[in-house]
C-alpha positions as CSV (number, residue, x, y, z in Angstrom):
1,M,100.3,7.4,-10.3
2,D,102.6,10.1,-11.7
3,D,101.9,9.2,-15.3
4,G,101.1,12.7,-16.4
5,R,97.4,12.2,-16.2
6,Q,95.2,13.3,-13.4
7,A,93.5,10.5,-11.5
8,K,89.8,10.3,-12.2
9,W,87.5,9.5,-9.3
10,W,84.5,7.3,-9.5
11,S,82.4,10.1,-10.8
12,R,78.7,10.5,-9.9
13,P,76.2,12.9,-11.3
14,A,75.6,15.9,-9.2
15,T,72.1,16.0,-7.5
16,G,69.9,18.9,-6.9
17,R,66.7,20.5,-8.0
18,P,66.4,21.4,-11.6
19,G,66.3,25.1,-12.2
20,R,67.9,26.2,-9.0
21,D,69.7,29.5,-9.1
22,E,71.6,29.0,-5.9
23,P,75.2,27.6,-6.4
24,E,75.8,24.2,-5.1
25,S,78.1,24.1,-2.0
26,R,79.5,20.7,-2.7
27,G,82.0,19.2,-5.1
28,G,80.8,17.4,-8.0
29,G,82.3,15.3,-10.8
30,E,85.5,15.6,-12.6
31,G,87.4,18.9,-12.4
32,D,85.6,20.1,-9.2
33,A,87.6,21.4,-6.3
34,P,87.3,19.5,-3.1
35,S,85.9,21.1,-0.1
36,V,88.4,22.6,2.3
37,R,88.2,24.4,5.6
38,P,87.2,28.0,5.6
39,D,90.5,29.2,7.0
40,S,92.6,27.2,4.6
41,P,94.2,29.2,1.7
42,A,92.7,28.6,-1.6
43,P,94.8,26.5,-4.0
44,T,96.5,28.6,-6.7
45,G,98.0,26.1,-9.1
46,G,97.7,22.8,-7.6
47,A,96.3,21.0,-4.8
48,A,96.9,22.5,-1.4
49,P,99.2,20.4,0.7
50,A,97.6,18.6,3.6
51,P,99.2,17.6,6.8
52,A,101.2,14.4,6.3
53,D,100.3,12.9,9.7
54,G,96.7,11.8,8.9
55,P,94.3,11.0,6.1
56,A,91.8,13.6,5.0
57,P,88.5,13.5,6.9
58,I,85.3,12.6,5.1
59,V,83.3,15.7,4.4
60,G,79.9,15.6,6.3
61,Q,81.3,13.5,9.1
62,E,82.0,14.7,12.6
63,P,85.8,15.1,13.4
64,Q,87.3,11.9,14.6
65,E,90.6,10.9,16.1
66,P,93.3,10.9,13.4
67,A,94.1,7.5,12.0
68,P,97.6,6.1,12.3
69,T,99.9,7.5,9.7
70,R,100.5,5.1,6.9
71,P,104.3,4.6,6.4
72,A,105.9,6.1,3.4
73,G,106.8,3.8,0.6
74,P,105.7,2.4,-2.7
75,P,102.1,1.8,-3.3
76,L,100.6,-1.5,-2.3
77,H,99.6,-2.4,-5.8
78,E,100.4,-1.3,-9.3
79,P,98.5,1.8,-10.5
80,D,95.5,1.1,-12.7
81,V,96.0,3.0,-15.9
82,Y,92.3,3.1,-16.4
83,S,91.8,4.7,-13.0
84,T,88.8,2.5,-12.3
85,P,87.7,1.8,-8.7
86,P,88.6,0.3,-6.4
87,Y,92.2,-0.1,-7.5
88,G,92.9,2.7,-9.9
89,G,91.3,5.5,-7.9
90,P,91.7,6.4,-4.3
91,G,95.0,5.6,-2.6
92,P,96.7,6.5,0.7
93,W,98.1,9.6,-0.9
94,A,94.8,10.8,-2.4
95,P,92.2,12.8,-0.6
96,A,88.8,11.4,-0.1
97,P,86.3,12.5,-2.6
98,P,83.9,15.2,-1.4
99,V,80.5,14.1,-0.2
100,Q,77.7,15.4,-2.2
101,R,75.1,16.9,0.0
102,P,71.6,17.9,-1.0
103,T,70.8,21.6,-1.2
104,P,68.4,22.5,1.6
105,A,65.1,24.1,1.0
106,H,65.1,27.5,-0.5
107,G,68.6,27.0,-1.9
108,T,70.5,27.8,1.4
109,P,74.1,26.6,0.9
110,V,75.4,24.1,3.5
111,P,78.6,25.3,5.2
112,P,81.6,23.1,4.6
113,Q,82.6,20.7,7.4
114,A,85.7,21.5,9.3
115,V,88.9,19.8,8.1
116,P,90.7,18.0,10.9
117,P,94.3,19.1,11.5
118,Q,95.7,16.0,9.9
119,A,94.8,15.1,6.3
120,V,96.3,13.2,3.5
121,P,98.4,15.3,1.1
122,L,96.3,16.2,-1.9
123,P,97.7,15.8,-5.4
124,P,98.1,18.9,-7.5
125,Q,94.6,20.3,-8.4
126,P,93.7,22.7,-11.2
127,S,92.8,26.2,-10.4
128,P,89.7,26.6,-8.5
129,V,86.6,27.1,-10.5
130,T,83.8,29.2,-9.3
131,P,81.0,26.8,-8.4
132,Q,78.1,26.8,-10.7
133,A,74.7,25.2,-10.4
134,T,74.9,21.8,-11.9
135,P,71.8,20.7,-13.7
136,V,70.1,17.9,-11.9
137,P,68.9,14.9,-13.8
138,S,65.2,14.5,-13.9
139,S,65.5,11.0,-12.6
140,S,67.6,9.7,-9.8
141,S,69.8,6.7,-9.8
142,Q,70.4,4.2,-7.1
143,W,73.9,5.5,-6.6
144,L,72.5,8.9,-5.6
145,Q,71.2,7.2,-2.5
146,Y,74.4,5.5,-1.5
147,D,77.7,7.1,-0.5
148,P,80.6,4.7,-0.9
149,W,83.0,7.0,0.9
150,G,80.7,7.9,3.8
151,A,81.7,6.9,7.4
152,P,80.3,3.6,8.5
153,G,77.2,3.7,10.7
154,Q,75.9,6.9,9.1
155,P,72.5,6.8,7.5
156,L,72.2,6.8,3.7
157,T,72.5,10.2,2.2
158,Q,69.1,11.7,1.3
159,V,69.4,13.0,-2.2
160,G,67.0,15.3,-3.8
161,P,64.4,17.6,-2.4
162,P,63.2,17.3,1.2
163,A,60.8,14.5,2.1
164,G,57.3,15.3,1.2
165,T,58.3,17.8,-1.6
166,E,59.1,15.4,-4.4
167,P,57.0,15.4,-7.5
168,G,55.7,12.0,-6.5
169,S,54.5,13.4,-3.2
170,R,52.8,16.2,-4.9
171,K,51.2,13.7,-7.2
172,N,50.1,11.6,-4.3
173,R,48.7,14.7,-2.6
174,R,46.9,15.6,-5.8
175,G,45.6,12.1,-6.1
176,G,44.4,12.1,-2.5
177,A,42.7,15.5,-3.0
178,F,41.0,14.2,-6.1
179,A,39.8,11.1,-4.4
180,G,38.5,13.2,-1.5
181,M,36.7,15.5,-3.9
182,L,35.2,12.6,-5.7
183,L,34.0,11.0,-2.5
184,L,32.5,14.3,-1.4
185,A,30.7,14.6,-4.7
186,L,29.3,11.1,-4.5
187,V,28.1,11.7,-0.9
188,A,26.6,15.0,-1.9
189,S,24.8,13.5,-4.9
190,G,23.4,10.7,-2.8
191,I,22.1,13.1,-0.2
192,G,20.7,15.4,-2.9
193,G,19.0,12.4,-4.6
194,G,17.5,11.3,-1.3
195,V,16.2,14.8,-0.6
196,G,14.8,15.1,-4.1
197,A,13.0,11.8,-3.8
198,Y,11.6,12.8,-0.4
199,V,10.4,16.1,-1.8
200,E,8.8,14.4,-4.8
201,R,6.9,11.9,-2.6
202,T,5.9,14.3,0.1
203,G,5.6,17.5,-1.9
204,G,8.0,19.4,0.4
205,L,10.1,19.3,3.5
206,T,7.3,20.6,5.7
207,T,4.3,18.7,7.1
208,V,2.0,17.4,4.3
209,E,-1.5,18.8,4.3
210,L,-3.8,17.4,1.6
211,P,-6.5,19.6,0.2
212,Q,-10.0,18.8,1.5
213,A,-13.4,20.2,1.1
214,S,-14.8,22.3,3.9
215,H,-17.3,20.9,6.3
216,D,-20.9,21.2,5.4
217,N,-24.1,21.1,7.4
218,G,-25.0,17.6,6.2
219,D,-28.2,18.7,4.5
220,R,-29.2,16.7,1.4
221,A,-32.1,17.1,-1.0
222,P,-35.2,15.3,0.4
223,E,-35.7,13.3,-2.8
224,S,-32.0,12.1,-2.9
225,V,-31.1,8.7,-1.5
226,A,-29.3,10.3,1.4
227,G,-32.3,12.5,2.1
228,I,-34.7,9.6,2.0
229,A,-32.4,7.5,4.2
230,A,-32.1,10.3,6.8
231,S,-35.8,10.6,7.0
232,A,-36.7,6.9,7.1
233,L,-33.9,5.3,9.2
234,P,-35.2,6.5,12.6
235,S,-38.4,4.5,12.0
236,V,-36.6,1.3,11.0
237,V,-35.8,-1.4,13.5
238,T,-33.9,-4.7,13.6
239,L,-35.5,-7.8,15.1
240,H,-33.6,-10.6,16.8
241,V,-35.8,-13.6,17.3
242,S,-34.9,-16.8,19.2
243,G,-37.0,-19.9,20.1
244,T,-36.5,-23.4,21.4
245,A,-35.2,-24.8,18.1
246,E,-34.1,-21.9,15.9
247,S,-33.4,-18.2,15.7
248,G,-33.3,-15.5,13.1
249,T,-32.8,-11.8,12.2
250,G,-35.1,-9.5,10.3
251,T,-36.3,-6.0,9.9
252,G,-39.5,-4.0,10.7
253,F,-40.7,-0.4,10.8
254,V,-42.8,1.6,13.2
255,L,-46.5,1.9,12.4
256,D,-47.7,4.2,15.1
257,A,-46.7,5.9,18.4
258,R,-48.2,3.1,20.4
259,G,-45.3,0.9,19.5
260,H,-46.7,-1.3,16.8
261,I,-44.1,-2.6,14.3
262,L,-44.9,-4.4,11.0
263,T,-42.7,-7.2,9.8
264,N,-42.9,-10.6,8.0
265,N,-44.4,-13.7,9.5
266,H,-41.4,-15.8,8.6
267,V,-39.2,-13.3,10.7
268,V,-41.1,-14.0,13.9
269,A,-41.9,-17.6,13.2
270,P,-38.8,-19.0,15.0
271,A,-40.1,-17.6,18.3
272,G,-43.1,-19.8,18.3
273,S,-45.5,-19.3,21.2
274,S,-42.8,-18.9,23.9
275,G,-39.7,-17.4,22.2
276,D,-38.1,-14.0,22.7
277,I,-38.3,-11.0,20.3
278,T,-35.9,-8.1,20.8
279,V,-36.1,-4.9,18.9
280,T,-33.1,-2.7,18.2
281,F,-33.7,0.9,17.0
282,S,-31.5,2.8,14.7
283,S,-30.1,4.8,17.7
284,G,-28.9,1.5,19.2
285,E,-31.5,1.3,22.0
286,T,-33.1,-2.1,22.5
287,A,-36.5,-3.2,23.8
288,A,-38.4,-6.4,24.2
289,A,-41.4,-7.0,22.0
290,E,-44.5,-9.2,22.0
291,L,-46.4,-10.8,19.2
292,V,-49.7,-9.1,18.4
293,G,-50.8,-11.2,15.4
294,K,-49.5,-13.0,12.3
295,D,-50.8,-14.4,9.0
296,S,-48.9,-17.0,7.0
297,G,-51.0,-16.5,3.8
298,Y,-49.9,-12.9,3.5
299,D,-46.5,-13.5,5.3
300,L,-47.2,-10.5,7.6
301,A,-46.9,-10.1,11.4
302,V,-47.3,-7.3,13.9
303,V,-45.2,-7.0,17.2
304,R,-45.4,-4.3,19.8
305,V,-42.8,-2.7,22.1
306,K,-43.7,-1.2,25.5
307,G,-42.1,1.5,27.6
308,V,-40.5,3.3,24.6
309,S,-41.3,6.9,24.0
310,G,-40.4,9.2,21.1
311,L,-41.2,6.7,18.4
312,K,-41.4,8.1,14.9
313,P,-44.0,6.2,12.6
314,L,-43.0,5.8,9.0
315,P,-45.6,7.3,6.7
316,L,-47.4,4.8,4.4
317,G,-47.8,5.5,0.6
318,N,-50.1,4.1,-2.0
319,S,-48.9,1.1,-3.9
320,D,-51.5,1.6,-6.6
321,N,-49.7,4.8,-7.6
322,V,-46.4,3.1,-8.3
323,R,-45.2,2.8,-11.8
324,V,-42.5,0.7,-13.3
325,G,-39.2,2.5,-13.3
326,D,-39.9,4.6,-10.2
327,P,-36.8,4.9,-7.9
328,V,-37.1,3.2,-4.6
329,V,-34.9,2.7,-1.5
330,A,-34.8,-0.5,0.6
331,I,-33.7,-0.3,4.2
332,G,-33.0,-3.3,6.5
333,A,-30.4,-5.5,8.2
334,P,-29.1,-7.9,5.6
335,F,-27.1,-10.7,7.3
336,D,-27.6,-8.7,10.6
337,L,-26.0,-5.5,9.2
338,S,-28.5,-3.1,10.6
339,N,-29.3,0.3,9.0
340,T,-28.3,-0.9,5.6
341,V,-29.6,1.3,2.7
342,T,-29.8,0.1,-0.9
343,S,-31.5,1.7,-3.9
344,G,-33.0,0.7,-7.2
345,I,-36.2,1.0,-9.2
346,I,-39.5,-0.8,-9.5
347,S,-38.8,-3.5,-12.1
348,A,-42.4,-4.8,-12.4
349,K,-45.8,-4.8,-10.7
350,Q,-48.3,-7.5,-9.8
351,R,-45.8,-10.3,-9.9
352,P,-47.7,-13.4,-8.6
353,I,-45.2,-15.2,-6.3
354,T,-45.5,-17.9,-3.7
355,A,-43.0,-18.4,-0.9
356,G,-42.5,-20.7,2.0
357,G,-43.9,-24.2,2.0
358,E,-41.2,-25.6,4.3
359,K,-43.8,-27.5,6.4
360,G,-45.0,-29.5,3.4
361,D,-48.7,-29.2,4.1
362,G,-49.1,-25.8,2.4
363,S,-50.1,-24.0,5.6
364,D,-47.1,-21.7,5.5
365,I,-47.3,-20.8,1.8
366,S,-47.8,-17.2,1.1
367,Y,-49.3,-15.8,-2.0
368,V,-48.3,-12.3,-2.9
369,D,-49.2,-10.0,-5.9
370,A,-45.7,-8.5,-5.4
371,L,-43.8,-5.4,-6.5
372,Q,-40.5,-6.5,-8.2
373,T,-37.4,-4.3,-7.5
374,D,-33.7,-4.5,-8.4
375,A,-32.8,-2.8,-5.1
376,P,-30.4,-5.3,-3.5
377,I,-32.4,-7.3,-0.9
378,N,-30.8,-10.1,1.1
379,P,-31.7,-12.4,4.0
380,G,-32.2,-10.0,6.9
381,N,-33.9,-7.4,4.8
382,S,-37.2,-9.3,5.2
383,G,-39.9,-7.1,6.8
384,G,-38.1,-3.9,6.0
385,P,-39.7,-1.0,4.2
386,L,-39.4,-0.3,0.5
387,V,-39.9,3.5,0.2
388,D,-40.4,6.0,-2.6
389,T,-38.7,9.3,-3.2
390,Q,-40.9,10.9,-0.5
391,A,-39.8,8.3,2.1
392,H,-43.3,6.8,2.1
393,V,-43.6,3.0,2.4
394,I,-44.9,1.4,-0.8
395,G,-44.0,-2.2,0.0
396,I,-42.7,-4.7,2.6
397,N,-39.6,-6.5,1.5
398,S,-40.4,-10.2,1.7
399,A,-38.7,-12.5,-0.8
400,I,-35.8,-12.8,-3.3
401,R,-35.1,-15.0,-6.3
402,A,-31.9,-16.8,-5.7
403,A,-29.7,-17.9,-8.6
404,D,-28.9,-21.3,-7.1
405,S,-32.3,-22.2,-5.8
406,G,-34.1,-23.5,-8.9
407,K,-37.3,-23.7,-7.0
408,G,-38.8,-20.3,-7.3
409,T,-38.8,-17.6,-4.7
410,E,-37.2,-18.0,-1.3
411,R,-37.9,-16.2,2.0
412,G,-35.3,-17.4,4.5
413,G,-32.5,-18.8,2.4
414,Q,-28.9,-17.6,2.6
415,S,-28.4,-16.9,-1.1
416,G,-27.5,-13.4,-2.0
417,S,-29.3,-10.9,-4.2
418,I,-29.2,-11.1,-7.9
419,G,-31.4,-8.1,-8.4
420,L,-34.7,-9.9,-8.2
421,G,-36.4,-8.8,-5.0
422,F,-40.1,-8.8,-4.2
423,A,-42.2,-6.7,-1.8
424,I,-45.7,-7.0,-0.6
425,P,-47.7,-4.0,-1.7
426,I,-48.4,-1.6,1.2
427,N,-52.1,-1.4,0.3
428,Q,-52.4,-5.1,1.1
429,G,-50.0,-4.8,4.1
430,K,-52.0,-1.9,5.6
431,R,-55.3,-3.9,5.5
432,V,-53.7,-7.0,7.1
433,A,-51.8,-4.9,9.7
434,E,-55.0,-3.2,10.7
435,E,-56.8,-6.5,11.1
436,L,-53.9,-8.1,13.1
437,I,-53.8,-5.1,15.5
438,N,-57.6,-5.0,15.9
439,T,-58.5,-8.7,16.0
440,G,-55.2,-10.6,16.1
441,K,-56.2,-12.3,12.8
442,A,-56.4,-11.5,9.2
443,T,-59.2,-12.4,6.8
444,H,-58.7,-13.7,3.3
445,P,-61.0,-13.0,0.3
446,V,-62.3,-16.2,-1.3
447,I,-64.5,-17.3,-4.2
448,G,-65.5,-20.7,-2.7
449,V,-63.9,-23.2,-5.1
450,T,-61.2,-26.0,-4.8
451,L,-58.6,-25.8,-7.6
452,D,-56.8,-28.6,-9.3
453,M,-53.2,-27.6,-8.5
454,K,-51.9,-30.4,-10.8
455,F,-53.4,-28.9,-13.9
456,T,-50.7,-28.2,-16.5
457,G,-52.8,-26.2,-19.0
458,D,-53.1,-22.5,-19.3
459,G,-55.3,-21.1,-16.6
460,A,-56.7,-22.2,-13.2
461,K,-58.9,-25.3,-13.4
462,V,-61.7,-25.9,-10.8
463,G,-61.2,-29.4,-9.3
464,E,-63.6,-32.4,-9.4
465,K,-63.7,-32.8,-5.7
466,G,-63.2,-30.7,-2.6
467,P,-61.8,-31.4,0.9
468,E,-62.9,-34.8,2.3
469,D,-64.4,-35.7,-1.0
470,G,-66.8,-32.8,-0.8
471,P,-67.9,-30.8,-3.8
472,A,-65.2,-28.6,-5.5
473,V,-67.6,-25.6,-5.6
474,T,-68.8,-24.6,-2.2
475,K,-72.6,-24.6,-1.9
476,G,-73.9,-21.1,-1.4
477,G,-70.5,-19.6,-2.0
478,P,-69.6,-16.7,-4.3
479,A,-68.6,-19.0,-7.2
480,A,-71.7,-21.1,-6.9
481,K,-73.9,-18.0,-6.9
482,A,-72.0,-16.8,-10.1
483,G,-72.7,-20.1,-11.9
484,I,-69.1,-21.5,-11.8
485,R,-69.0,-25.3,-12.2
486,S,-66.5,-28.1,-11.6
487,G,-64.1,-28.4,-14.5
488,D,-64.3,-24.8,-15.6
489,V,-61.0,-23.1,-16.4
490,I,-60.7,-19.5,-15.2
491,T,-58.4,-17.5,-17.5
492,E,-58.8,-13.8,-16.4
493,V,-59.5,-11.8,-13.2
494,Q,-60.4,-8.2,-13.7
495,G,-58.9,-8.3,-17.2
496,Q,-55.5,-9.8,-16.0
497,R,-54.4,-13.1,-17.5
498,V,-54.2,-16.1,-15.2
499,H,-51.9,-19.0,-16.1
500,S,-52.1,-21.2,-13.1
501,G,-53.9,-21.9,-9.8
502,E,-51.3,-20.0,-7.8
503,E,-51.8,-16.9,-9.9
504,L,-55.6,-17.1,-9.4
505,I,-55.1,-17.2,-5.6
506,V,-52.7,-14.3,-5.7
507,K,-55.1,-12.2,-7.8
508,I,-58.0,-13.0,-5.5
509,R,-56.0,-12.1,-2.3
510,A,-54.9,-8.8,-3.7
511,H,-58.5,-7.7,-3.0
512,R,-60.6,-7.3,0.0
513,P,-63.5,-9.4,1.1
514,G,-66.7,-8.0,-0.4
515,D,-65.0,-6.7,-3.6
516,R,-66.9,-7.4,-6.9
517,L,-64.7,-9.1,-9.5
518,E,-65.3,-10.0,-13.1
519,L,-63.9,-13.4,-14.2
520,R,-63.5,-15.0,-17.6
521,L,-63.6,-18.8,-18.0
522,T,-63.7,-21.6,-20.5
523,R,-66.3,-24.4,-20.4
524,G,-66.4,-27.0,-23.1
525,G,-64.4,-24.8,-25.4
526,E,-66.6,-21.8,-24.9
527,E,-65.5,-18.6,-23.1
528,R,-67.8,-17.0,-20.6
529,S,-67.8,-14.0,-18.3
530,V,-69.1,-14.0,-14.7
531,T,-69.3,-11.5,-11.9
532,L,-69.1,-12.4,-8.2
533,T,-68.6,-10.8,-4.8
534,L,-65.7,-12.0,-2.8
535,G,-66.3,-13.9,0.4
536,S,-64.2,-14.0,3.6
537,A,-62.2,-16.6,5.4
538,S,-60.0,-16.5,8.5
539,G,-56.3,-16.7,8.0
540,T,-53.8,-18.7,10.0
């Protein structure tokens, strides 16, 4: 190895932090002086001689027992001119290369390890050079983490900055902090969105209080629907009728303080002669009622309740004063819904209608010169009052025209209202009610003729024969006295056109017995006018 050239060790780049101002305390690559004990004299021109009785200890390793001295003699192998490890470099006469140690935090130099007493003689070394900070490569190699000359059993040398201070760690910390901030932002935005949605829906974070009008005293104008209803409802009652074969519900209203209640005949008809009639007032109180009188021709009946005080009669108006278009209010219990109020107008007057006829013999047919209204009337409204803007009764709700009937006006069907309701004028109802209360029966005005109900021409034709093949014109009756004969066709009553026999009956019954009427008729193609006084007949 004495070939005039200094042996080159397996050089490794020095490690450390870039930019450190502190000098490294370890040897580095080629030309660096090896570490020696503090009390050893510094080499002046060559390598300091080491004791010959032992190899040089490995720097960074605890002192160990000196190894056996290698016998002097020639080297075990020929020197490698290229000085490449493992053959050309270290030998038994060469000191071990210094261990490169990392510079501690803050640049504090690491004190050199103590050199054991025995060491391998060192070859001549150049003059010591003042240690200078060696630039540290920006990237580390796998050889910086492995010390080929370190003692066996020692952990791998940690090269570079302390754990947790590497640039990668700082990047990891920055990445973790960024992820945490991002998560926090997402959570905050979610919470903010939820709070905003809640505030938008509720109007705030406090208890929601919606604006509302202040409480009033409940007063309404007397002519308004509410004012009319408030005045009339206490006088309106609901009737529940049950008999041996059927039952029904209807409406009535109080006539006087004695307990008389006016309603329709078809409302109380299911009770028969032994059924039960119960009256329910608008306050909810109930009382039993008894039948006073009824008349199928007018479809009116009167019942009476006993033992009830504080009754409020409903005032009666005048149906002759009604005009088409006048506002009206109907009160009743449609489909057993008591205290129901509907409103409308008078659609027409003097509508000749017939209702009933379920028995087939004509004994239950009613003939009414009715008031037509578009106030909704349904089954259960029957017998209830039709009142004007002063809450005065102008009619008794009695019948409706059903869209699916196809047979004219119905009284007790279950079809709903289509805006064609009919009420008995109160003037007629008052007269009949008074007769029923006073005598238990009502009288019908008559002219004393038998009509041909099969006549299809215009007008009401007097028949050829009467009941039991008797004369069609009753002897000594009003028609006979006026000169009316069999076969005559009556076309007008009091200037109102008559188109059928039913209409003639309706027009006659709209008057009282004893009233004088002017009739126009056709006989043999000639028109005539006659005047007669109406007679009287008992109703059923």
